[in-house]
N, C-alpha and C positions, 0 to 999 in steps of 0.2 A: 333424175335425180342425185346429190353426189352423198359420196362414203366418205366421211373427214376418220381418217386408223392414227392413233397418236400413240405411242410406243415406245416405253425409254429403254435402249440399249443396254443399262445395266438391272437397277433395281428401284424401288422407290426410297431409299437410305443413301444419305449423304452428309461429309463431312465440309463446313464451311470452308470454301480454298478451291472446290474440287468443283471440273470440270460437269456440269451436265449433259447427257446427250436423248436427244428424242428425235426419232425417227419420225415425219408427216405425211403421211399419204391422202393425197387425191382422188378415188373414183368414180368413175362416170358407169354406176347402176342400172343403164338404160336395159341391156340386154336380159341384167338378171329379175326378169319379168315374175316370173314364181313365186317373187316373196309375196305373200299379201299388203305386204307395211307398206311396196313400191307403189303396188297399185295407182292407187286412188295421185300421188304426186306426179308419177308418169304421161297420169290425161292431164296436168295441166303446163307441163311444161315440151319441149321436143330433143327429141333422140340429142344432139349437142348442149352440151352447160357449158353456161359461159363461171367465169366464177370473178369479181369486181376484185377483192386482190386478203391477202391470210399471213395477222400478225401474231405474235409469239413471244408471251412474256413470261416469269418469276415472281408470281411476290409478296412477305412476308405478310398476311392478317394478323393483329391484335386486339384480342375483341376483352376491356374488362369489366369489371362490376361496376358502374357507379356509383352505389352506397358505399365500393372501400373503394373505389380509386380513380384521380382527379387525372382525366387524363390532355394535356394538352388543346386548348381547342385552331383543327384548323381542315381547311374549305373540305369536300371530300373530293375524287377524281367525276363524278358526276356534276358535278360544281363548275369543274374546273373546264369540260370540256365545251369545249364550244358550241360544235355540232349541237344536233336534236342524241340524243340520248338513249336512241332507240339501229343509229347508223353510225356510231362512232362507237371505236376501239373502247373497251375497258374494263379490263380483268375480272374486276371489282363489283360490278353492275349487281344490284340487292343482297348483298352480304351488310351485316354490318358489324362497324367495331372503327377499328385507324389501321389506313396501308404505314407499316414501319420501315420498310425495303420496297423497292420496285428494279428492279434491270429495268434496261432501255427498252423497247418494242422495238422486236426485229422483222420485220417486209420479208413473208415467207418467198412471193409474187404477189405483180400484181395482172390483169387482165389474161387468164389462164381460161384456156379453152382445152373441152375435153373430147374426145369423140369416143363414142356409144361400147365399153371396156373398156375404155383407154383407162387408163392409171396414170401423176406419177408420184413420185418420192419426193420428199425433203428432206436437209439432218439439219436443225436447228440447239447450237452448240450454248453455252452461258456458264458461266463460271457464275456459285454463289461466292462475296467476299467473304470474308474469315471480321469483317467488325459487327458479322449482323446475330442478332441474339439466336437461339435456339427455337424449336420446337416444347410446345407446350404448354400441356394445357394441366393447369391448375386450379384452386380454387377463385382468386379474385383475378388471376389473369392467363390471358392464352394466344399463344401464339402458334400462327398454320400459314405451311407453304404451299400455295397452289404453280404448278405453273397450267397455265390458260392461252390459250389456242382461240382468238377471232378467224371467223371468216365471216364474205356476205357474198352471195349473189348477185350477181346484176338486177336493177330495182326491189331489189327484198332489204330486210330487215338483217343485221348483223348477229349473230347464234355463237355462244362459248363456251368451249369445252377443258373440263378445267378435270384437270389429275391431281388429286396433293402429294407429297411429298417429305419424308421427316429427316429436319436437317439438324446434325452432333455440331457441337459449339468446341474443340481443341483448344486449353487457353494457356496461351501465345507459343499462339501455332507462329504470329507474326515473325516474331525473334527469334525463331527456331529458323521459321523458311530462310528469312536473308544470313544466318552461318551455314544455313548448306551453300545458298550461294555463292559465298564468299571459299568453303574453299574450295568449291567445282569448278573457281578459275585457274588456269593448268599455269603455274608460274614457269615453265618451257612451252614455245609453243607450237614444236616442231613433234611435241609426243600427244600420241591419240587422247582424244577425252573419251572419258569414261559415260555410260552410259547416263543418263538424267535418268532421276528418279522421278514420281510422280506425285502431286500432293499425298493422295491417299500414304504414300509412297512410304514419305516423310514421318507424316502421322502419327503412325502406327510404332513405328522406327521408334517417336520419341516416347510413345504412351503408350510402350513395351518394358523402354527404360523405365520408367514412373514407376507402373503397375509391379515390376519382376524385383523390384529388389525386398528381399528381407532382413526387417527391422525390429528386432522384437521389442515391442516394450513393456509391460510392467506397471501393475495399478495395487496397489494396497488398501483392497475394501473395508472401515474400518466403520463401529459399530461408537457411542460414546462411550460404552462398557471394555472397550474391546474389538480385535481386531476378526473379520467376517471369512476372509477369502482375500489370494492373489489372481489374479486374472492375467493373461500374459496376450496379448495379438500381435501376433506375431507381423504385422505391416500395418497404416491405416490410409492405402493409396488401393482402387481397387475400381475394377472394371466392369463394365455392366457385365452380367452372368456368371460377374465369378463368384467362389461363399469364402464371404467374412468369418475365418475360421482363427478360433482360439481356444485356450486350455483355462481353466476354474482347477486352484486349490485349497484344496479347504485343512491337507492336513497341519500349517499351524493354526485353525483357526482358534478363538479364543468363543466366541458366541458364536453357539447353531443355527444352522443356514436351514432352513424347512424346506427352502421352494426358490427359485427365482429364474424369472423370463429375460428375454433381449428384445428387443423389436427395431426393423429396421424402422429410422421417422424418419420425413422430408422439416423441413422448417419451411415456408413460404413467407416470406420479408414485401411487405410494401413501404418503397425507402419513405424518409415524412414527407418529402418534397412533392408527394403523388398521392400521399393519403389522403382519405376525404376529411377527416381528421383531424388535419396537420401533424402524426403521429404518429412512426413507424406500427405498425398492424404486423404481425404473426399468426399466426396458421400450422398448424402441427394433423400430420395427417404419417399414419403406418401402413406399410406394406404389409411386408414378411414379421410370422415370432418363432422365436422357438424358447419353448419353457418347461422345467422336469424338476420332483422333489427329487430332494439332495440333500434328507436327513443317515447323515452317515462313510455320506462318501468324504472320498479320500483327495477325488480326483475326475473330474469328469470339460469334455470338449463341447465346443461351441464349429456349427455347423453352416451359418444361416448365407439362403442363395439372392444374388444379388437379380431380383426382373431384367429382363434385356426392355421392357417396351420403355418403362420411366428415367426422366429425364436427366443428366449429371449435372453436379454445382454451377453453376453458375450467376453475372449480373450484370441487369441492365438496366436502364435509366427511372426503369418502375418501381421495379425487381428485382429477390437475387432469391435467391434457390440454394439450402444446406442440406446435409447429410449428416445422421447423426443417428447412434446407441442408443435405445433407452431401455436401460437395468434394473433392475422393479426386484428388492431379496429379499424376500418374506425369515423375520432371526426371532425366536423369542431367546424368553432371557430363563423360559423353566428347562430347568436340568431334564435330559430326559437319555434314563440307563440306556445303557449300549447293551445288545440282546447277548445273552451268555455266551458259553467260547459252547456249553456242548448242547446248548441246544437246535433239533436237527431246519434243515431248511423251514424256513414258510409257517413255523409258528409262534416267529417274534407276532406281536401285539402292542400296535403304535398304540401310543397313548389321548384317551381319549376327549378330553381338555389339553390348550397348549394355550399361551398367553403370549401372543405374537405381536412383532410390529413392522411395517410393508417402508423397508433403505430406497429410495430414486435417483440416480445417477443418472447423466450424460454422456458422454466421448463424441465430442463428431470428426469426420472420416471422409475423408473426400471421393466420392466417384467420379469415373473417364469415360468417354465411349468406349467400344466395340469395334470392328467392325462393320460394316454395315450387312457387308453378307451377310454374319449371323444374324442380324436387326432383324432383315430379311425377311428371312423363313422363318425368323419366329413370329412376326406379327400376318403374313402372307397377306400385303393389302396388295390391292391388284399393278399394276405399272402401266396398262394402256385400259385407255377410253376407247369410247365409238359414236359420231354425231352425224344426224341425216340434215343434211337440207335441197331439202324441196324448191 
């Protein structure tokens, strides 16, 4: 029996434009007869194992809700395959949906012979282009990436080993890479060249510059009868895992605010040309929320954590994902007397009945990826897989 083990050298999280490195090891387990699962297979094969071929490929699979999304009709890989689907290398065999990206298959070897206990290791390298959509699990559209390794023993069926990976897309990264490349060309050929930065380093230098700038923006929230609160957001661009920080100033309010809530929400819009009814469809989903009773407060603050596992803002051919802060303010037109100055703490009683109104306000924000290692540590997805060929 042949044991096929694939292991990613880094983690399962990558940035579009980065390179994926995967070690693929093929081992003849004939000497490991103490494993119960191997004994039956060993009876059917000789001690020397022969593999016809092995190949590897990355693909992005798109699954849609057909009641909401019209996906262009295209033949599947199983229909394109000219030979038997049992012996052809079809990475998406058995999966429903559409392939929106697939790298060129790379042959790891042909006609490999392994003696008992012998193993061979191959390195599979592939760059993810910057033009692909990110990994995304939405309500109407889902994008999923997998590394698929196919192998076939002589006179046997093809078997597949799949390792899911997560891909982030950095907006405008292609232009950033072009500018960095132009700057890296030395004007004097006799000067030593500076060390070359990786795509990942360039991408996160760019993201650090985008998301570290603090430009406070102030918003006056008003009711038809007067001013409710002044809100300050320190910046409008955030990375996954950051805190969205802001302040509420009620000092100059003329309308009492009893309670507020802030929710981080995503807006998934199926674009008109891809919508089942021909019109854009927007689905809103909340992720994290902060609420507070703020009657008689002069100031308070917002600290809303951005989850690490979500997908940053992006746009593809069929869907666009946006992010916003959804505010709800509960205000009252009933005068609420302040506690007396000499009233002991804890003895003031709130009114039993208040006439209230709810105000709603949405503030768009931009979310960007964070470093892949941070996301990998949070999601703890396996970075290797094993397949047995009997």
